[in-house]
C-alpha positions in Angstrom: 16.3 -66.5 30.6 16.7 -66.2 26.9 19.1 -69.1 26.7 16.6 -71.2 28.6 13.7 -70.2 26.4 15.8 -70.9 23.3 16.8 -74.3 24.6 13.1 -75.3 25.4 11.9 -74.0 21.9 14.6 -75.9 20.1 13.9 -79.1 22.2 10.2 -78.7 21.4 11.1 -78.3 17.6 13.3 -81.2 17.7 10.7 -83.4 19.2 8.0 -82.2 16.8 10.4 -82.7 13.9 11.2 -86.3 15.0 7.5 -87.2 14.7 6.4 -85.2 11.7 9.6 -83.7 10.2 9.8 -85.4 6.7 6.0 -85.2 6.0 5.8 -81.5 6.9 9.0 -80.8 4.9 7.4 -82.5 1.9 4.2 -80.6 2.2 5.9 -77.1 2.6 8.2 -77.9 -0.5 5.1 -78.8 -2.5 2.6 -76.0 -1.4 5.2 -73.2 -0.6 8.4 -73.7 -2.7 9.7 -70.2 -2.1 9.4 -70.5 1.7 11.0 -74.0 1.5 14.0 -72.5 -0.4 14.1 -69.6 2.1 14.1 -72.1 5.0 16.9 -74.0 3.4 18.9 -70.9 3.0 18.5 -69.9 6.5 19.3 -73.3 7.9 22.5 -73.5 5.8 23.6 -70.1 7.0 23.1 -71.0 10.6 24.9 -74.2 10.4 27.7 -73.6 8.1 30.7 -71.8 9.7 31.3 -68.4 8.3 34.0 -68.5 5.6 35.6 -65.5 7.2 34.8 -64.1 10.6 36.7 -60.7 9.9 39.0 -61.6 12.8 42.2 -60.1 11.9 43.9 -60.7 15.3 45.9 -63.6 13.8 47.8 -61.2 11.4 51.5 -61.2 12.5 52.6 -58.7 9.8 51.3 -56.0 7.5 51.5 -58.7 4.7 49.3 -61.1 6.7 46.7 -58.4 7.3 46.8 -57.5 3.6 46.2 -61.0 2.6 43.4 -61.5 5.2 41.7 -58.5 4.1 41.7 -59.5 0.4 40.5 -63.0 1.6 37.7 -61.6 3.5 36.1 -59.9 0.6 36.3 -63.2 -1.6 39.7 -62.9 -3.1 41.1 -66.3 -4.3 44.1 -66.9 -2.0 45.9 -68.6 -5.0 45.7 -65.5 -7.1 46.6 -63.0 -4.5 49.9 -61.3 -5.5 52.4 -59.0 -3.5 51.2 -56.2 -5.4 47.6 -56.8 -4.4 48.8 -57.2 -0.9 50.6 -53.8 -1.0 47.6 -52.0 -2.4 45.3 -53.6 0.2 47.6 -52.4 3.1 47.7 -48.9 1.6 43.9 -48.9 1.3 43.4 -50.1 4.8 45.8 -47.3 6.0 43.7 -44.6 4.2 40.6 -46.1 5.7 41.9 -46.1 9.2 43.1 -42.4 8.7 39.7 -41.4 7.5 38.1 -43.0 10.5 40.5 -41.3 12.9 39.7 -38.0 11.0 36.0 -38.5 11.6 36.6 -39.4 15.2 38.9 -36.5 15.8 41.8 -38.7 16.6 45.4 -37.7 15.7 47.6 -40.7 15.0 49.0 -39.8 11.6 52.5 -39.1 12.9 52.4 -42.3 15.1 51.4 -44.4 12.3 53.9 -43.0 9.9 56.6 -43.8 12.5 55.6 -47.3 12.8 55.0 -47.8 9.1 58.7 -48.0 8.3 59.2 -51.3 10.2 56.5 -53.6 9.0 53.8 -51.6 7.3 50.5 -50.6 9.1 50.0 -51.3 12.7 48.4 -54.7 12.7 46.9 -54.4 16.2 45.1 -51.1 15.3 43.7 -52.4 12.2 42.4 -55.7 13.9 40.8 -53.8 16.6 39.1 -51.3 14.1 37.8 -54.3 11.9 36.5 -56.0 15.1 34.8 -52.8 16.3 33.3 -52.4 12.9 31.9 -55.9 13.0 34.1 -57.5 10.3 
């Protein structure tokens, strides 16, 4: 039902805009420039794909995950160093360990065992980031 209402509403807006759009936008810009700017911002946010969805499932290694975490907060991909990646991985490990402590989950030994191969457990980190809405 919600989808149908949304579709009908958008169709009505589209029809109205086709008739009055440019005139209304011009009036709004002149009489309420702050609302005009807010509308522009909202429209851009809804039409532009997000720069990073926070989906870490594509990480194939700990280094991939570290790089993705850094990029997710705006780090310039060209300036990310191996040292930064290693520090991001360690920060993420600490973050996951803290969350596990809060939740009363014991995984420290399991994570340490798996750390020796390729760093942190990528699937765990990706699942946690997705759960947290990143």
